[in-house]
C-alpha positions in Angstrom: 0.0 0.0 0.0 2.9 2.3 0.7 4.2 2.0 -2.9 0.7 2.6 -4.3 0.2 5.6 -2.0 3.5 7.0 -3.4 2.6 6.3 -7.0 -0.3 3.9 -7.9 1.2 3.4 -11.4 4.0 1.4 -9.8 1.5 -1.4 -9.5 -0.2 -0.7 -12.8 0.3 -4.3 -14.0 -1.9 -5.4 -11.1 -4.7 -3.1 -11.9 -7.8 -4.2 -13.9 -7.3 -4.4 -17.6 -9.8 -1.6 -18.4 -7.8 0.7 -16.1 -4.5 -0.3 -17.6 -5.9 0.4 -21.1 -7.1 3.9 -20.1 -3.7 5.2 -19.1 -0.4 5.6 -20.9 2.3 2.9 -20.3 4.7 3.1 -17.4 7.6 5.5 -17.8 11.2 4.2 -17.5 11.3 5.6 -13.9 8.1 3.8 -13.0 9.5 0.5 -14.5 12.5 0.9 -12.2 10.3 1.6 -9.2 8.2 -1.4 -10.0 11.4 -3.6 -10.1 12.5 -2.3 -6.7 9.1 -2.9 -5.1 8.9 -6.3 -6.8 12.3 -7.4 -5.3 11.3 -6.2 -1.8 7.9 -8.0 -2.1 9.6 -11.3 -3.2 12.2 -11.0 -0.3 9.3 -10.6 2.2 7.2 -13.4 0.5 10.1 -15.9 0.6 12.0 -14.5 3.6 9.3 -14.7 6.2 8.4 -18.4 5.6 12.1 -19.3 5.2 13.2 -17.7 8.5 10.2 -19.1 10.3 10.9 -22.6 9.1 14.6 -22.3 9.9 13.7 -21.2 13.5 11.2 -24.1 13.7 14.0 -26.4 12.6 16.4 -25.1 15.3 13.7 -25.7 18.0 13.4 -29.4 17.2 15.7 -32.3 17.1 14.5 -33.4 13.7 12.0 -31.4 11.7 9.9 -33.5 9.4 9.4 -32.5 5.8 5.6 -32.3 6.3 5.9 -30.0 9.3 8.4 -27.8 7.5 6.1 -27.6 4.5 3.0 -26.9 6.6 4.8 -24.0 8.3 6.3 -22.5 5.1 3.2 -22.9 3.0 0.9 -21.7 5.9 2.8 -18.4 6.3 2.8 -17.8 2.5 -0.8 -18.7 2.2 -1.9 -16.5 5.1 0.0 -13.6 3.5 -2.0 -14.4 0.3 -5.3 -14.6 2.1 -4.8 -11.3 4.0 -3.9 -9.8 0.6 -7.2 -11.0 -0.9 -9.6 -10.2 2.0 -8.1 -7.1 3.5 -6.0 -5.4 0.8 -7.9 -6.4 -2.3 -11.6 -6.9 -1.3 -11.9 -4.5 1.7 -9.6 -1.7 0.8 -9.3 -1.8 -3.0 -12.8 -2.9 -4.0 -15.0 -1.9 -1.1 -13.4 1.3 0.2 -11.4 2.3 -2.9 -9.4 5.2 -1.3 -8.5 8.0 -3.6 -4.8 7.3 -3.5 -5.5 3.9 -5.2 -7.3 5.5 -8.2 -5.1 6.5 -11.1 -5.9 10.0 -12.3 -8.2 9.8 -15.3 -9.7 6.5 -14.3 -12.1 7.6 -11.6 -15.3 5.6 -11.5 -14.2 2.8 -13.8 -15.9 -0.5 -13.1 -12.6 -2.4 -12.8 -12.0 -1.0 -9.4 -14.9 -3.1 -8.1 -13.9 -6.3 -9.8 -13.8 -8.8 -7.0 -13.4 -11.7 -9.4 -10.1 -10.4 -10.7 -8.7 -10.6 -7.2 -9.9 -14.2 -6.8 -7.9 -15.1 -9.9 -4.8 -13.4 -8.3 -5.5 -15.3 -5.1 -5.5 -18.6 -7.0 -2.2 -17.7 -8.6 -0.9 -16.7 -5.2 -2.0 -20.1 -3.8 -0.1 -21.9 -6.4 3.0 -19.8 -5.6 2.5 -20.5 -1.9 2.5 -24.3 -2.7 5.7 -23.9 -4.6 7.4 -21.7 -2.1 6.4 -24.0 0.8 7.8 -27.0 -1.0 11.1 -25.4 -1.9 11.6 -24.0 1.6 10.7 -27.3 3.3 13.1 -29.2 1.1 15.9 -26.7 1.6 15.5 -26.5 5.4 15.1 -30.3 6.0 17.5 -31.7 3.5 20.1 -29.1 2.6 20.6 -26.6 5.5 
């Protein structure tokens, strides 16, 4: 939300298609900002489950693969669920604060597209499954 508050166009690729089509493409500066925000997002998305699973491993004599997976997947999945329910549905779709609306796109129907966010949630769930598996394998068998 901080990045969007600063400049909503940083996350233009995550906006509804009709909103994306109504504005000019990202500038080079906005593309660089998007890359920085994306890297920070991925570090958090992978870092929190990884550190948590490492700490769980240190607290047990032998962490099972299933326990490591449930922990890593669970953290990534909760992150995804909070993103859907609080950030996407409640804040973006229901409240739609002015800072989320890109100038020139006020009132567009895409801002209330709950289904678009469900599709993102499904993709995030698949990512959570993959992140959980990779982290579990790393922590239990390699580190």
